[in-house]
NUPABA-294834 format. One record per residue: residue in one letter; x, y, z of N, C-alpha, C in turn. Coordinates in steps of 0.1 Angstrom, whole numbers, plus 2048, in hexadecimal, padded with zeros to 3 digits. Layout:
# NUPABA-294834
aXYZXYZXYZ/...
//
This chain:
# NUPABA-294834
m75E8CDB3F7668D6B3476F8CCB2A/s7738C2B2D77B8B9B2576F8B2B1B/s7638ADB1F75A8A7B187578B0B0E/s7558BEB117518C8B057598C9AFB/r7678C9AFF7718CAAF67728BCAEC/v7708AFAF176D8A5AE97648A6AE0/e7588AAAE674C8AAADA74F8B8ACF/t7558C0AD37588CAAC87638C6ABF/r76D8BEAC37758B6ABA76F8AEAB3/s7668A5AB675F89AAB17578A0AA6/h74F8ADAA97458B5A9F7508BAA93/r75B8BFA987658C3A8B7688B8A84/a76C8ACA897718A2A8076589CA77/h75A89DA7C74D898A7474B8A4A68/i74E8AFA6B74C8BBA607568B8A55/v7638B5A5B76F8B3A5176C8A6A49/r76789BA4F763890A46758894A3C/l75189BA3F74589DA3674A8A5A2B/a7558B0A2D75C8B7A247648AEA1A/a76B8A6A1E77289CA1676A895A0E/i75E88FA12755887A0B75088F9FF/c74C89DA027488A69F77518A89ED/l75F8AB9F276A8AE9E776B8A19DF/l76B8959E476F8889DD7628879D3/a75688A9D874B8889CD74B8939C2/l75089E9C57528A99BB75F8A39B2/q76989E9B777289A9AD76D88D9A5/l7678849AB7628799A375887E998/a75088899C74688D99374E895986/a75989B98A7608A097E767894976/c76988A97E76E87E97376687696B/v75987497274F86B96E743874969/t73F87495C73587B957727873954/t71D87795171186F94D71286B93E/s71C86E93871E86B92A72585D929/s72885691D72C84C91B73C84C91C/v74285A91A75185B91C753864927/p75C86193075F86993B767873938/n76888094177088B93F780885942/s78688D93879688A93A79D892931/p7AB8959347B389D92C7B889491E/f7B688891E7B887E9117AE882907/l7A288290B7968859027958968FF/t79A89C90879A8AB9057A48AE8FA/a7AF8A78FB7BA8A78EF7B58A38E1/v7AC8998E27A68938D679E89D8D0/v7958A38D778B8AE8D27938B98CB/r79E8BC8D47A78C88CD7AD8C58C0/l7AD8B88BB7B18B48AF7A88B58A3/n79A8B48A978D8B28A178A8BF899/p78D8C188B78B8CC88477C8CF885/l7748C68857668C98847608CE891/a7668CC89D75E8D18A97628DD8AD/r7598E48B275B8F28B77678F28C4/p76E8FE8C57768FF8CE76F8FE8DB/p7748F28E476C8F08F076E8FC8FB/e7628FF90176390990A769904918/s7668F991976C8F392776E8E3925/v7748DD92E7758CF92C7698C692B/a75F8C99337538C293174E8C4922/n74F8CF91D7498D290D7518C9905/a7608C89097688C28FE7658B38FE/n7648AD90975E89F90A75189E905/a7488A590673C8A590073C8A58F1/a7458AC8EB7488AB8DD74E89F8D8/v7578998E275B88B8DB74F8808DC/i7488838E873F8778E87338778DF/e7318838D67268848CD72A87B8C3/a7368778C173986F8B27348628B4/p73985B8C073484B8C472584C8C5/k71F8568CB7108538CD7098568C1/a70F85B8B570885E8A96FF8528A5/q7068458A56FE83A8A070282D8A9/p6FB82E8B46FD8248BE6FA8158B9/a6EB8188B36E68098B06EF8048A5/e6F580B89B6FC80489070B7FF896/v7108048A171A8018A771A7F38AC/q70D7F18B470B7E78BC7077DB8B3/s6FF7DE8A86FD7D289F7087CF895/g7127D589771F7D288C71C7D687D/t7157DF87A7127E486B71B7F0869/t7207F687272980286F73480487B/r73F80D87874681088374181F888/p74682089574282D89A747839892/a73E84289074584F88874C858891/v75985489276185A89B766868897/a76687489E76C87F89977B87F89B/t78187D88F79187F891794889888/a7A288A8877AB8978837AA897874/d7A788B86D7A988A85E79D889857/v79288F85E78588E85878589684B/e78A8A384D78B8AC8417968A4836/t79E89D8397A88988307A088F827/t79888682E79187B82678888081A/s78488C81C77C892811785899805/a79189B8087998A480079A89F7F2/v79D8A77E879D8A37DB7AB89D7D8/p7AC8917D17B888A7CF7C08937C4/s7CF88F7C47D48987B97D08927AA/t7D389C7A37D089A7957D989078D/e7E488C7937EC88378C7E687478F/r7DE8737997D886579A7CE861791/r7CA86B7887C086777E7C6861773/e7D38647727DC85E7657DE84D76A/v7DC84B7757E383C7787DB830771/y7CE8327737C582876D7C782575D/p7C68307557CA82D7467D7829743/q7E382B74D7EE82774E7EF818750/v7E98157597E880575E7E07FC755/a7D580374F7CE7FB7447D67F8739/s7DE8037337E58027277F17F972A/a7F77F77388027ED73A7FE7DF73D/s7F07DD7437EC7D27457DC7D0746/s7D87CC7387C87CD7397C27C2742/r7C97B87457C47AD74D7C37B375B/l7CD7BA7607CB7BF76E7C07CA76F/a7BF7D17657B37DB7647A67D4762/t7A57C975D7987C375A7947BE767/i79E7B977279B7B177C7977BA788/a79D7C678779C7D07937937DB78F/a7907DE7827887E97817787E8784/p7737D97827657D77847637DB795/a76B7D979D76B7DD7AB76C7EA7AD/a7717F27A57718027A576D808799/p75E80679575880B78875C819787/e75F82279175F83178F76D83678F/i77782C78E78682F78F788835781/a78383377778683A76A77F844766/r77784976E76F85776D777863771/a77C86A76978287576D77987F777/s76C87E77476388777D76288178A/v76687378C76486E79A77186F79F/t77C86B79978986A79F78D8787A4/g78888379E78A88F7A27898907B3/g78188A7BA77C88C7C877D87E7CF/a77887E7D97788727E276C86C7DF/r76E85E7D77628577D27588507DC/p74A8557DA7418507E373F8427E1/a73A83A7EC73682B7EB72982B7E7/l72281F7E371481E7DF70E8217EE/k7018287ED6FB82C7F86F6820800/g6F982280D6F68178156FB80A817/r70680A80E70C7FD81071D7FE816/g72180A81273080D81673880880E/i74680A8107518058097537F780B/l7547EE8027587E18057667DF802/l76D7D380577D7D180377F7D27F5/g7797C97ED77A7CA7E077C7D87D9/e7727E17DB7717EE7D877F7F77DD/a7827F47E87907FB7EE79B7F67E6/v79C7E97E57A87E17DD7AA7E87CE/g79D7E87C979B7EC7BB7A07FA7B9/a79A8027C279E8127C07AE8137C4/a7B380C7CD7C180D7D17CB80A7C6/v7C67FC7BE7CF7F87B47CF8017A7/l7C48077A67C380E7997C581C799/s7CA8217A67CC82E7A87D88327AE/h7DE8287B47EC82D7BB7F882F7B3/p7FE83B7B780983F7AF8138357AA/l81682B7B48218217B481C8177A6/m80F8157A680B80E79980B81578C/g80A82278C80C82B78281A82977F/a82582B78883382A78583781C77F/q83181178583580477E82F804771/a82380776F81C80676282480D757/a82A81975B83382275183E81974F/k84580F75885080975484C7FD74B/v8407F874B83B7EF7428397F8734/s83680273283680772684380A720/g84B80F72A85A81172585F80471E/s85C7FB7268647ED72185D7EA713/l8507ED71184A7EB7048517F46F7/a8567FD6FD85D8066F386B8006F1/d8717FA6FA87D7F36F887C7E76EF/v8717E16EF86F7D56E586F7DB6D7/r8667E46D68657EB6C68757F16C3/t87D7F56CB88A7F96C98927ED6C2/a8917E26CC8987D56C88907D06B9/q8857D06B88807CA6AA8837D46A0/g8887E06A288D7EA69689A7E7691/s8A27DD6978B07D86908AD7CE687/l8A07C868589D7BE67A8987C866C/k8957D366E88F7DA6668997E365C/p8967E76518A17EF6498A47FC652/q8B080064F8B580E6568BA81564A/l8B38206498B782B63E8BA83B643/q8C683E6408CA84A6448CD854637/v8C985F63A8CA86962E8D4874634/y8DD87C62C8E38876308E688F624/a8E789D6278EC8A761C8F58B1623/g8FD8B861B9058C262290C8CC617/s9108D761C9168E06129208E9619/g92B8EB6119358F36199418F460D/g94D8F76159598F760D95F8EB608/s9678EB5FF9708DD5FC97C8DF5F7/y9848D45F79908D35F29918C75EC/l9968C65DF9998B85D89A58BA5D0/g9B08B25D29BB8B45CB9C58A75CD/s9D18AA5C69DA89E5C99E68A35CB/y9F189A5CF9FE89E5D3A088935D0/vA138975CFA1E88D5CAA2A8915D5/nA328895D6A3F88C5E0A498935D9/yA4B88E5CCA588945C3A548965B5/pA558A05AFA5E8AB5B4A578B85BA/rA498B95B9A418C25BEA378BB5C7/qA348C05D2A298B95D9A1A8BB5D6/fA168C35D0A098C65CAA088C65BB/g9FC8C25B69FB8C25A89F78CF5A3/d9F58D05969EE8DD5909E28E1594/v9D78D85939CA8DA5969C78D65A5/a9C88E05AE9C78DC5BC9B88DC5C1/i9B18E75BB9A38E85BF9988E95B4/p9948DD5B098A8DD5A497E8E75A7/g9798E65B396D8ED5B89708F45C7/s96A9025C796C90A5D29629075DD/s9579015DA94C8FD5E49458F05DF/r93D8E95E79388DC5E292B8D85ED/s9228D25E69178CE5EE9138C05EB/d9128B85F69128A95F79038A45FB/a8FC8985F58F18945FA8F38825F8/g8EE87C6038F086F6018E886760C/f8E885B60B8DF8516148E8844616/t8E383D6208EA8306268DD829628/l8DD81D6238D38146238DA80562A/r8D48006368D87F563A8CE7EA63F/q8CF7DE63C8C47D46418CB7C8644/l8C87C46518CF7B86568CA7AB64E/i8D37A364B8CE7966458D278A64F/y8DB7896548DE77F65F8EA783669/d8E677F6778EF78467F8F177968A/f8ED76C6878ED7616918E576269C/g8DB76A6998CF76C6A48D17756AF/a8D977E6AD8DB7896B68D07926B7/a8CB7976AD8BF79E6AE8B27996B4/k8B078D6AD8A57866B58A67816C3/a8B27806C78B577E6D58B178B6DD/d8B67966D98B27A26DF8A47A76E0/i89C7A26D688E7A36D588979C6E1/a88D78F6E08887866EC88A78C6FB/r8967916FA89B7957088907A370B/s88E7AA7018857B77058767B370A/k8727A77028647A270686579D712/s86F79571587078F72487179A72E/l8757A572C8777B07348677B6737/v8607B772B8527BC72B84A7B1736/d84C7A573484779C73D84A79F74A/a8587A275185C7A375C8567AF762/e8537BA7598507C675C8417C6760/r8397BE75882B7BD75B8287B3769/l8317A976A8307A07768337A8782/r83D7B278383F7BD78D8347C678F/l82C7C978581F7D27858167CA78E/a8147BC78980C7B37918107B17A0/d81E7AF7A38227B07B181F7BD7B8/q8227C77B081D7D57B780F7D77BC/a8067D27B27F97D27B77F37C87C2/e7FC7BE7C17FB7B27CC7FE7BB7DA/d80A7C27D98107C87E78057D57EB/i7FE7DD7E07F57E77E57EB7E07E9/a7E67D57E47D87D07E87DA7CC7F6/l7E67C67FC7E77C08097E77CC811/r7EE7D780F7EE7E38167E17E7818/t7D87E780E7CB7ED80E7C27E3817/a7C37D78137BB7CE81E7BF7CF82A/n7CC7D182F7CF7D283C7CB7DF843/a7CA7EA83B7C57F58417B57F4843/y7AF7EE83979F7EC83A79D7E3846/f7A57DA8497A27D18547A67D8862/n7B07E18617B27E786D7AB7F3871/l7A37F886679880286878C7FB86E/l7877F086A77D7E986F7817E487D/e78E7DF87F7917D988C7917E5896/q7967EF8937987FC89E78980089F/s78180089677280589676B7FC8A0/e76E7EF8A07677E68AA76D7E88B7/l77A7EB8B877E7EE8C877A7FA8CC/v7788028C27738118C876480D8CF/a75C8078C774F8028CC7507F98DB/l75A7F18DB75B7E98E87617F38F4/i7697FB8F176F8038FB765810901/d75C8138F775181A8FB748817904/k74580890373E80090B745801918/v7517FE9187577FD92775780992E/v75981492575882492B749826930/a74082092A73282292F73081A93D/d73580F93C73280594973B80A953/d74881095274F81695B747823961/n74182895A73B83695F72D831968/n72782696271B82196C72081D978/f72B81597873281098673581A98C/a73E82498974282F990737837997/q72C83799072083F99871C8359A5/l71C8289A171981F9AB72281F9B6/v72E8219B47388229C073882F9C6/m73383A9C07318469C67268479CF/l71C8409CB71183E9D47148379E0/n71982D9DE71F8239EA72882B9F4/e72F8329EE73A83C9F4731845A00/k72684B9F771E856A00719850A0A/q714844A0A70B83CA13715835A1E/g722837A1B72B833A2572E824A25/n72A81EA1872C811A1773C80DA0D/g74081AA0974C819A02759821A07/t764821A0376F826A097768319FD/v77F839A007868439F978E83A9EF/a79382F9F379B8279EB7928219DE/d78781F9E177E81A9D677C8259CC/v7798329D077883D9C878283F9BF/n78E83F9C779B8439BF79E8379B4/r79982A9B879B81F9AF7948209A3/i7888229A477F825999783833990/k78883B99678D84598F798845987/s7A283D98C7AF83A9847AA82E979/k7A082797C79D81C971797824966/v78F82F96878A83795F79483F957/i79E84395D7A98499547B083F94C/e7B08329527B982994B7B082393D/v7A382293F79C82093579B82992A/e79D83792E79F8419247AB84291B/a7B383C9227C283B91C7C1831911/v7BA8279157B981990B7B181E900/r7A482890279D82C8F67A88368ED/t7AD83D8F47B78498EB7C083F8E1/d7C68368E87CE82C8DF7C78278D3/v7BB8218D47B181D8CB7AE8268C1/m7AA8338C67A883F8BE7B38418B4/t7BE8428BA7CB8458B37CC83A8A9/a7CD82E8AB7CD8238A07C2825896/l7B68288997AC8298907AF835887/r7B484188B7B684A8827C2848879/t7CE84087E7D683C8777D283486B/a7C882986F7C38208667BC828859/e7B583285E7AD83C8547B684284B/d7C18488517CB8508497D184583D/e7D48388447DB8308387D182C82F/f7C58298337BC8268287B783281E/f7B683B8237B584981B7C184980F/r7CC8488167DA84980E7D9841802/l7D58348047D682A7FC7CA82A7F0/t7BF82D7F57B382D7EA7AD83A7E9/k7AF8447EF7A88507EE7998507EF/l7948467F77878447FA783848809/d77984E80B77585181A774847825/p77E84682E77D83A83677083D840/a76884684075C84584875383E840/q75483B83574A83282E74C82382E/v75781F83575A81083674F80D842/r74A80183D7407FD8477447EE84A/r7417EC8587437DD85D7397D3855/s73F7CA8507387BF84A73F7B184B/p7367A784A73D79A84B747798841/s75479584675F79283F764784842/p76077D83976476E83D77376B835/l77776483C78676083778675B826/p78F76181F79075F81079175080F/r79174980379473E7FF7A473D7FE/i7AB7348067B87338057BD725805/p7C87238007CD7147FF7CC70E80E/s7CA70180E7C66FB81C7D26FA824/s7DE6FA8207E86F98287F5701822/f8006FF82A80E7068258126FE818/e8126F28178196EC8098126F17FE/p8046EF7FB7FD6F47F08007037ED/a7FF70A7F880071A7F780F71B7F2/l81A7147F58277177EF8277137E1/a8207067DE8217037CF81B70E7C7/a80E7127CD80871D7C480F7297C2/a81672D7CD8207397CC82A7367C2/k83072B7C283A72B7B883672C7A9/q8287297A882272A79A81C737797/s81973E7A281074C79E8147567A7/n81F7567AD8257627B382B76D7A9/p8257797A882B78079E8397857A0/s83E7867AB84B7897AF85477F7AA/l8517727AD8597687A7859766799/l84D76879484D76878585477177D/a85577F78385B78977E86B78777E/l86E78078987E77C788881770780/s87876877D87A75F773878765765/a87076E76287177675787F77E753/n88278375E89078975D89B78175B/g89B7747618A576B75C8A476674F/s89876574A89776173A89D76E733/s89B77A7368A178472D8B178672F/l8B778173A8C47817398C8775732/e8C376A7318C77607298C6765718/h8BC76C7178BC7707078C677A706/q8C878370F8D378E70E8E078870C/l8E477A7158EE7747128F076D704/t8E67676FD8E57626F18E976E6E8/s8E47796EA8E57866E18F478A6E0/q8F978A6EC90778F6ED9107856E8/k90F7786E991776F6E291776F6D2/a90B7726CE9077726BF90D77E6B9/q9117896C19187956BC9267926BA/q92B7886BF9397856BC93D77D6B0/l9337796AA93277369B92F77C690/p931778684933782677923788676/r92179267191579866C91379A660/v9097976579067986498FB7A2649/d8FE7AF63F8F47B863D8F67BC630/l8E97C162A8E67C661C8E87D661F/q8F47DB61A8F57E861C8F67F060F/g8F17FD60C8F18046038F4810606/d8FD8185FE9018286008FF8305F3/g8FB83B5F58FB8455E79018525EC/l9088585E490E8655E590E86D5D9/v9098795DA90A8835CD91388E5D3/k91E8915C992689D5CC9238A85C3/h9228B35C691E8BF5BB9298C85BF/y9328CE5B693B8D75B79358E55B0/i93A8EE5B89378FC5B39449035B3/g94C9095A99569105A795A91559B/n96891459A96E91958C96A90F580/q96F91257596B90A5699718FB569/a97B8F95719828EC57097A8E3579/a9708E958396A8DF58A95F8D6584/s9608CB5859558C15829458C7587/q93B8C458292D8C75849298BF58F/g92D8B35909288A859892D899596/v92C8935A49308865A492687C5A9/v9238725A69198675AD91F85A5B0/d91F8565BE92684C5C291D8435CB/s9188375C490E82F5CB91281F5CD/r90C8185D591180A5D69058035DD/l9027F55DB8FA7EE5E29007DF5E2/m9047DB5F090B7D05F09087C85FC/v90C7BC5FD90B7B36089187B2610/m9167B861D9227BA6249217B0630/v92D7AB6309317A463E93B7A9645/s9387AA6539407B265D9447A8668/y94E7A766D95379F67795D7A8681/k95B7A768C9657B06949717A669A/l97B7A769698579E69998B7A06AA/f98B7AE6AD9907AF6BA98B7BC6BF/d9847B96CD9817C66D19857CA6DF/g9937C46E39977C86F198F7C06FB/g9897B56F99827AD7039747B3707/i96F7BD7019627C47049587B9706/m9567B36F994B7A86F894B79D702/a95879870695978D71095679071C/s95B79F71F9567A572D9467A672E/q9407AB7259327AE72692979F727/v93179472292A78772392B782732/d93778673993978274692F78A74E/r92E79674A92779F753916798753/i91279374690478F74790478374F/r90E77874D90D76E75690A770764/e91477976991377C77890578377B/d90078B7728F27917768E7785775/k8EA77B76D8E177176D8E276977C/k8EF76777F8EE76078E8EA769799/a8EB7767988E477E7A18D777D7A1/n8D177B7958C27797928BE76C79B/d8C57617978C275679E8C47547AC/f8CC75C7B28CC75D7C08C27647C6/r8BE7717C08B17787C38A476F7C2/t8A57667BA89975D7B88987557C4/l8A574D7C98A37457D28A074D7DE/d8A57587E18A27617ED8937637EE/e88D7687E387D7697E087575E7E5/k87B7527DF8737457E28757417F1/e87F7437F788173F80687974A80F/s87875880A87076281186075F814/i85D75A80584F75680584C74B80B/e85474280C851734814851739824/l85B74082885A74583784D74F839/n84A75782F83C75D833831753833/l82F74A82A82374282A825739837/r83073683A83072D84882B735853/r82F74185482D74B86081C74D85E/l81774F853809756852800749854/y80573D84F7FB7328557FD72D862/q80973186A80873087980073C87E/a8017478797FA75387E7EB74D87C/l7E574A8717D87468707D373D87A/s7D973287B7D77278867D572D894/a7E07358977E17398A47D67428A7/n7D374D89E7C77558A27BA7508A1/r7B97468977AC73F8987A97388A6/t7B47328AB7B372C8B97B17378C3/k7B77428C37B674D8CB7A87538CA/e7A27558BF79675A8BE7897518C3/t78C7458C078273C8C778373A8D8/s78F73A8DB79073C8EB78B7488EF/a78D7538EA7887618ED77A7618EE/i77475A8E476475B8E275E7558EE/q7647488F17617408FD763747909/g76E74F90A77175891676976191A/i76476790F75A77291074F770918/a74776691573B76191D73E75F92B/t74A75892D74E75693C750764942/a75876C93D75B778943750781947/q74778093C73A78893F73178494A/k73177694B72A772957731775962/a73D773964745776970745785972/n74578E96874479B96B73579F973/t72A79B96B71D79A97071D795980/l72178B98472178599272978D99A/y73379399673C79A99E7357A89A2/l72E7AD9967277BA99A71B7B79A4/e7157AC9A370B7AA9AE7117A89B9/q71C7A19BC72079F9C87277AC9CE/f72C7B29C67317C09CA7237C99D1/k7187C99CA70E7D09D17097C99DD/a70C7BD9DE7097B79EB7147B79F6/g7207BF9F172A7C09FA7337B49FB/k7337AB9F273C79F9F27497A19E8/r7487AA9E07537AC9D77577BC9D9/t7657BC9D576D7CB9D576B7D29C7/v76E7DE9C776E7E59BB77A7DF9B3/f7847DC9B878E7D69AE7897CA9A6/e7837C19AF77F7B69A67757B999D/v76C7C199D7637C499476A7CD989/l7727D598A7787DB97F7827D2977/d7897C79807907BE9787887B596E/s77C7AF9757757A896D76F7AE95F/r76C7BA9627667C29557727C494A/m77E7C894F7897C994778D7BB93F/v7897B194878C7A29427827A0936/v7767A593776D7A492B7727AC920/f7767B79217797C09157897B9911/t7907B491979C7AC9127997A290A/m78E79A90F78A78E9067837928F9/q77C79C8FB7757A18EF7817A78E4/k7887AF8EA7957B38E279D7A88DC/t7A079E8E37A77938DD79F78C8D4/a79078B8D37897858CA78978D8BE/v7897998BF7897A28B37977A28AC/n7A17A48B37B07A18AD7B27958A6/g7AD78B8AE7AE77D8A67A877C899/k79C78189A79278188C79A789882/y79F7968837A579E87A7B5799878/e7BA7928817C778D87C7C6781874/q7BB77B8757B976E86B7B977485D/l7AF77E85D7AD78684F7BA78A84A/r7C27928527CE79784C7D8789848/a7D77808517DF77284D7DA76E840/a7CD76C83F7C97678337CC76E826/y7CA77A8267CD78481B7DD785818/g7E57828257F27828227F677581B/i7F176B81C7F375F8167EF760808/l7E57668057DF76A7F67EB7747EF/r7F077C7F67F97847F380677D7EE/n80D7737F581776A7F38157627E7/v80875D7E68067567DA80275C7CF/g8007697D07FE7727C47EF7727BE/t7E67707C67DA7717C37D077A7CA/l7D67827D07CE78C7DB7C37957D3/v7C779C7C97C07A57C27B579F7BE/e7B77957B57AD78D7AE7A27877B8/t7A67837C479F77B7CE7977877D6/a79E7947D979779D7E078C7A37D8/v78E7A77CC7837AD7C37797A47C0/r7797977C176E78D7BB7697857C7/s76F7887D37687827DF75A7867E2/p75177E7EA7447857EB7457907F4/a74F7937FD75079D8067577AA7FF/g75C7A87F57627B37ED75C7B77E2/s7507B37DD74A7B77D17397B97D4/
//
């Protein structure tokens, strides 16, 4: 009787184990699909953000909609000719029509700085066409958008460039205003109204007999003034205005360098995240294949529940990493479109060699002192303050003018009124302000302090550029070493992963070791990609501090 009970219990336990195995197999199948991307809440949320995808009827359909994007061009992704056409939330935005106001930026920049327009326009030949700037500009068929084209489009269409170019035009108007002080000044006037003309004495009667010779009167006259000599005050003011024009043009160039650097960073971020997406998709596919192997082993009794749970958690972890990469990719696409109004989907992965930069920190700093537009703008602003100080001091000296006045008085009234009076003169006038309450001296002191402030700002800018260049050269060297080490480590990690997988099939390695070895491969690949693009960002950051980023980007082989 007892033996029958034992057999019954053993039979029931066997049934329970079979049910548990089936349940785990179903859970694993729900986690791992035959597609390159596993089923997960992360990717379901991504699909719901995609305006081009239909509303998913189920989680599996949602993941299938996401998977379609990386599958569209697998050959190109592996060969490095393009980035995965990932379905993102800003797909419709990239084809939106830019604001009409951006069309006015290019002519404004061209009128303010023909040199800048000459450098950047060839890289973006369609920028001046109103019919093309009305929408997202397509790249040349089969080639994609190059860095130089992106930089040229951003520099010649960004609103901040238009704002600074307008300041240049305004400073040119100030020059014409200052030059007007050397030219003749003529003013005419006329008027009509009541009039009173009389005389009075204190004794014995206050007023004379004829008090009002005319009941009304009309006047017409003019005033002519021509500067003869003012000890250089007017010429110094003209020189000050011209120095301000130079300063505003240099600030326009500095603004172009800043926008070009932002565009280059967005361009490299776009390419970098695209490569990482391709790498993480490969990891997802490998994890799927390995998960199927683990499931088969577990069905055959060679695995454990811990193995199944481990691979399940690893799949979710990889999904989270892929979600982060996709978010960074969408951010880069948004930034790129914001700067250039070009479709980020047309950016292609192409060889991007490091641009030509100074060999070390010292020559780069020397070049920056000669060509950095921010430093040159501060120097031009200092020159304008010197001219302003000269003008202010000269205004304390006498002034010689040729002055002419004319006045015609016409009376209308009783018979005693005269018909008209003509009064005119043409004289050389010398004027000198004896005392003004200290106003001029205070203005001189204010200009001196402004000049000191400009000198301190110049010193701060020099020190900032020096620090930036040191850091960028250090980053360039460190990332070059990092990329070289990572490339060497990739081959070693791949061999280790292959060996671990073979040993796992032979029962000599655990699931944990295989999964960790595969993530080491991805980490090495990610480090190599990051190191490559960090070198590019550092190199273009050096060019920005030197002040030659725009010219280098649009004329480099990778940018034209």
